[in-house]
C-alpha positions as MATLAB code, in Angstrom:
seq = 'XXXXXXXXXXXXXXXXXXXXXXXXXXXXXXXXXXXXXXXXXXXXXXXXXXXXXXXXXXXXXXXXXXX';
ca = [
      41.749  -12.991  -25.324;
      39.647   -9.807  -24.855;
      35.914  -10.246  -25.171;
      33.862   -7.318  -26.409;
      30.626   -6.548  -24.595;
      27.702   -6.345  -26.930;
      24.850   -3.877  -26.555;
      22.520   -6.714  -25.511;
      24.701   -7.616  -22.516;
      24.988   -3.971  -21.477;
      21.224   -3.560  -21.653;
      20.728   -6.711  -19.561;
      23.159   -5.479  -16.908;
      21.346   -2.133  -16.824;
      17.963   -3.794  -16.303;
      19.334   -6.015  -13.536;
      20.901   -3.003  -11.806;
      17.654   -1.013  -12.067;
      15.614   -3.861  -10.610;
      18.128   -4.282   -7.800;
      17.946   -0.577   -6.926;
      14.144   -0.642   -6.938;
      13.959   -3.566   -4.520;
      16.527   -2.361   -1.956;
      14.633    0.821   -1.081;
      13.280    0.926    2.447;
       9.503    1.082    2.860;
       8.043    4.438    3.839;
       5.860    4.884    6.897;
       2.458    6.471    6.377;
       0.336    8.450    8.806;
      -3.328    7.645    8.301;
      -6.300    9.315    9.949;
      -9.936    8.421    9.411;
     -12.249   11.403    8.968;
     -16.031   11.597    8.664;
     -18.753   14.102    7.817;
     -18.864   15.343   11.408;
     -15.154   16.326   11.021;
     -16.211   19.213    8.702;
     -16.064   17.104    5.566;
     -18.637   18.559    3.172;
     -19.567   15.207    1.631;
     -18.670   11.583    2.278;
     -18.001   10.970   -1.428;
     -14.322   11.855   -2.047;
     -13.365   12.408   -5.689;
      -9.698   13.475   -5.360;
      -6.853   14.053   -2.902;
      -3.988   16.550   -3.157;
      -1.073   17.259   -0.833;
       1.052   20.411   -1.019;
       4.774   20.711   -0.283;
       4.055   21.523    3.399;
       2.022   18.333    3.858;
      -1.421   19.995    3.888;
      -4.067   17.644    2.512;
      -6.831   19.012    0.293;
      -9.834   16.753   -0.200;
     -12.169   17.159   -3.160;
     -15.745   15.949   -2.680;
     -18.946   16.179   -4.713;
     -19.779   19.357   -2.750;
     -16.403   21.108   -3.151;
     -12.893   21.310   -1.669;
     -12.054   20.674    1.996;
      -8.768   21.678    3.611;
];
């Protein structure tokens, strides 16, 4: 006897596959460096961070942008 797969079963298999793929990814290593005002940071209050495609970090503070 051939059993037809319903849309509900297909959706469940898709969700299980997606969750499996999300959990098998390897963790990424991060390089962190602590900076301070004496490292040419214009203000100690950081409002945003941006990184370009070359890896250059741009730091937005209350007193402007720092590169």
